[in-house]
C-alpha positions as CSV (number, residue, x, y, z in Angstrom):
1,M,118.0,286.4,282.4
2,L,119.5,283.4,284.0
3,K,118.1,282.5,287.5
4,R,119.9,280.5,290.2
5,K,117.8,277.3,291.1
6,N,117.1,275.9,294.4
7,I,117.4,279.1,296.2
8,I,115.2,280.6,299.0
9,K,113.4,283.8,298.1
10,I,111.5,286.0,300.7
11,A,109.6,288.9,299.6
12,I,108.3,291.6,302.2
13,D,106.1,294.7,301.6
14,S,105.5,297.2,304.3
15,P,104.6,300.9,304.9
16,A,107.4,303.1,306.3
17,A,108.9,302.3,309.7
18,A,107.0,299.1,310.2
19,G,110.0,297.2,311.1
20,A,110.4,295.2,307.9
21,G,114.1,296.3,307.5
22,T,115.0,295.1,311.0
23,I,113.1,291.8,310.6
24,G,114.5,291.3,307.1
25,K,118.1,291.7,308.1
26,A,117.6,289.4,311.1
27,I,115.9,286.7,308.9
28,S,118.5,287.0,306.2
29,K,121.3,286.5,308.8
30,H,119.8,283.5,310.2
31,Y,119.1,281.7,306.9
32,N,122.1,283.1,305.1
33,L,120.3,285.1,302.5
34,F,121.4,288.1,300.6
35,Y,119.4,291.1,301.9
36,L,118.2,294.2,300.1
37,D,116.1,297.0,301.4
38,T,114.8,298.1,298.0
39,G,113.5,301.4,299.3
40,K,117.1,302.5,299.9
41,I,117.7,302.4,296.2
42,Y,115.1,305.2,295.7
43,R,116.6,307.2,298.6
44,F,120.0,306.6,297.0
45,I,118.5,308.3,293.8
46,A,116.9,311.0,295.9
47,F,120.4,311.7,297.5
48,L,121.9,312.1,294.0
49,K,119.2,314.5,292.9
50,L,119.6,316.7,295.9
51,N,123.4,316.6,295.9
52,Y,124.2,316.6,292.1
53,P,121.4,318.6,290.6
54,K,123.5,319.7,287.6
55,K,124.6,316.2,286.8
56,F,121.0,314.5,287.6
57,N,119.8,312.9,284.3
58,L,119.0,309.4,283.0
59,K,122.4,308.6,282.0
60,F,123.9,309.7,285.4
61,I,121.3,307.6,287.2
62,K,121.9,304.6,285.0
63,D,125.6,304.8,285.5
64,K,125.2,305.0,289.3
65,I,122.6,302.1,289.6
66,R,124.8,300.0,287.2
67,N,127.7,300.4,289.7
68,L,125.6,300.4,292.8
69,Q,127.1,298.3,295.7
70,I,125.2,297.3,298.7
71,K,127.6,299.3,301.0
72,D,126.4,302.4,299.1
73,L,122.9,302.1,300.6
74,S,124.3,302.0,304.3
75,N,125.0,305.8,304.1
76,K,123.2,307.3,307.1
77,K,122.4,310.4,305.2
78,L,119.8,308.4,303.2
79,L,117.6,308.2,306.3
80,S,116.7,312.0,306.5
81,D,112.9,312.9,306.1
82,E,114.1,315.2,303.3
83,I,115.5,312.2,301.4
84,G,112.4,310.1,302.2
85,S,110.0,312.7,300.8
86,E,112.0,312.9,297.7
87,A,112.3,309.3,297.3
88,S,108.5,308.9,297.6
89,I,108.1,311.4,294.6
90,I,110.9,309.6,292.6
91,S,109.3,306.2,293.0
92,K,106.2,307.3,291.1
93,K,108.4,307.9,287.9
94,K,107.9,304.9,285.7
95,I,111.2,305.3,283.8
96,L,113.1,305.4,287.1
97,R,111.3,302.4,288.4
98,K,112.3,300.5,285.2
99,I,115.9,301.2,285.9
100,V,115.7,300.1,289.5
101,Y,113.6,297.0,288.6
102,S,116.3,295.3,286.7
103,F,118.6,295.8,289.6
104,Q,116.2,294.3,292.1
105,I,115.2,291.5,290.0
106,N,118.8,290.3,289.3
107,F,119.5,290.8,293.0
108,A,116.6,288.5,293.9
109,Y,117.2,285.8,291.5
110,N,120.9,285.7,291.2
111,P,122.5,286.3,294.8
112,P,126.2,285.4,295.2
113,K,126.7,281.7,295.4
114,K,127.8,281.9,299.0
115,Y,124.2,282.7,299.9
116,S,121.3,280.3,300.1
117,G,119.0,282.8,298.6
118,S,117.6,286.3,298.8
119,C,115.4,288.5,301.0
120,L,113.9,291.8,299.6
121,D,111.7,294.3,301.2
122,G,109.9,297.3,299.8
123,R,106.5,298.2,298.6
124,D,105.8,296.0,295.4
125,I,108.2,293.1,296.1
126,T,105.4,290.4,296.5
127,Y,103.7,290.9,293.2
128,N,106.0,292.9,291.0
129,I,109.7,292.0,291.7
130,V,109.5,288.4,293.1
131,P,105.9,287.2,292.5
132,D,107.0,283.5,292.8
133,A,108.8,284.0,296.2
134,D,108.8,281.1,298.6
135,F,107.7,283.4,301.5
136,K,105.5,286.4,301.3
137,F,105.0,288.9,304.1
138,Y,103.1,292.1,304.6
139,I,104.5,293.8,307.7
140,T,102.7,296.7,309.3
141,A,102.1,298.6,312.4
142,N,99.8,301.5,313.3
143,V,101.0,304.9,312.2
144,K,101.7,306.4,315.6
145,T,104.0,303.5,316.5
146,R,105.8,303.7,313.2
147,A,106.3,307.4,313.7
148,L,107.6,306.9,317.1
149,R,110.2,304.3,315.8
150,R,111.3,306.6,313.1
151,F,111.6,309.6,315.5
152,K,113.8,307.5,317.8
153,E,115.9,306.4,315.0
154,L,116.5,310.0,313.9
155,K,117.2,311.2,317.3
156,G,119.8,308.5,317.6
157,L,121.3,310.0,314.5
158,K,121.4,313.4,316.2
159,K,118.7,314.8,313.8
160,K,116.8,318.0,314.8
161,V,113.3,316.9,314.4
162,T,110.1,316.5,316.4
163,Y,107.7,313.7,316.8
164,L,104.9,315.5,315.2
165,E,107.1,316.4,312.2
166,V,107.9,312.7,311.8
167,L,104.3,311.7,312.1
168,K,103.3,314.1,309.5
169,S,105.9,312.9,307.2
170,I,104.9,309.3,307.7
171,K,101.3,310.0,307.0
172,K,102.4,311.8,303.9
173,R,104.4,308.8,302.8
174,D,101.6,306.4,303.4
175,K,99.3,308.5,301.2
176,S,101.7,308.5,298.4
177,D,102.6,304.8,298.8
178,F,99.2,303.5,298.9
179,N,97.6,305.7,296.2
180,R,100.3,306.0,293.5
181,K,99.3,304.7,290.1
182,I,102.5,302.8,289.5
183,A,103.3,299.8,291.8
184,P,101.3,301.0,294.9
185,L,101.7,299.5,298.2
186,K,99.3,296.7,298.9
187,K,98.8,293.3,300.7
188,T,98.5,290.5,298.2
189,R,96.1,287.6,299.0
190,D,99.1,285.2,299.3
191,S,101.2,287.3,301.7
192,L,100.8,286.7,305.4
193,L,100.1,289.7,307.6
194,I,102.5,290.5,310.5
195,N,101.4,293.4,312.7
196,T,104.3,294.5,314.7
197,T,102.5,297.3,316.7
198,N,102.9,295.4,320.0
199,L,105.7,293.1,319.1
200,N,109.5,293.6,319.9
201,K,112.2,292.7,317.5
202,S,112.7,289.2,319.0
203,S,109.1,288.3,318.8
204,C,108.8,289.5,315.3
205,F,111.9,287.4,314.3
206,L,110.6,284.2,316.1
207,K,107.1,284.5,314.5
208,L,108.5,284.7,311.0
209,K,111.0,282.0,311.8
210,K,108.4,279.6,312.9
211,I,106.5,280.2,309.5
212,I,109.6,279.8,307.5
213,D,110.8,276.6,309.3
214,R,107.6,274.9,308.9
215,K,107.6,275.3,305.1
216,L,111.4,274.5,304.8
217,I,110.9,271.4,306.8
218,I,108.1,270.1,304.7
219,N,110.1,270.9,301.4
220,G,113.2,269.4,302.8
221,N,115.1,272.7,302.4
222,L,116.0,273.6,306.0
223,Q,118.9,271.2,306.3
224,R,120.3,272.5,303.0
225,S,119.9,276.1,304.0
226,F,121.9,275.6,307.3
227,K,124.7,273.5,305.7
228,S,125.3,276.2,303.2
229,S,125.3,278.8,306.0
230,Q,127.7,276.7,308.1
231,S,130.0,276.2,305.3
232,R,130.1,279.9,304.6
233,V,131.1,280.6,308.3
234,R,133.8,278.0,308.2
235,K,135.4,279.5,305.0
236,T,135.4,283.1,306.5
237,T,136.9,281.9,309.8
238,K,139.8,280.1,308.3
């Protein structure tokens, strides 16, 4: 597979509802990176399984993933606990992970030319999908904080669910993610630990930005990144 050279690659692993998605999106916007929440792909497959049970087979899945667009992953129906639980089961299947891997790897190493690089978050990104990432982060928070965040998110979507139900679901997801035999969630030695339990969105963003800027300045990439971002903004505003 051909890989774009001189791009910024950020890899993030985290348990459910730790804030990785929010931080990943903010960092991607700031540095002009192509962003992918990889967990949404498994949720997308889970959505297909629950909504198209008669059509659901490997050929059907391959066709859907081959034609998958980022906008397809923004469907709010993918956020339900039912979808999340099914996605956790699906992610354990080796043959399905293989299908998803090719999509993720191509996304990471070949982002559209208008972007300065890529940012992926998931469960096994730092060691399985982008092991040579320029930046690796393991983002976490205590389970009660994560459950409260997810509960508020679901209530905002008018979902009928209790905090205790969400807490139970998060604990179940954790058990599955940490203990599965294929690509379990873990912190690699070269990943920086970011605990968001007592941090707001702004504080999280600034913490990662400081780390990233320091390395980009040393490597001489910071100016290039912002030039690319500014050029993209100028083109879109003409």
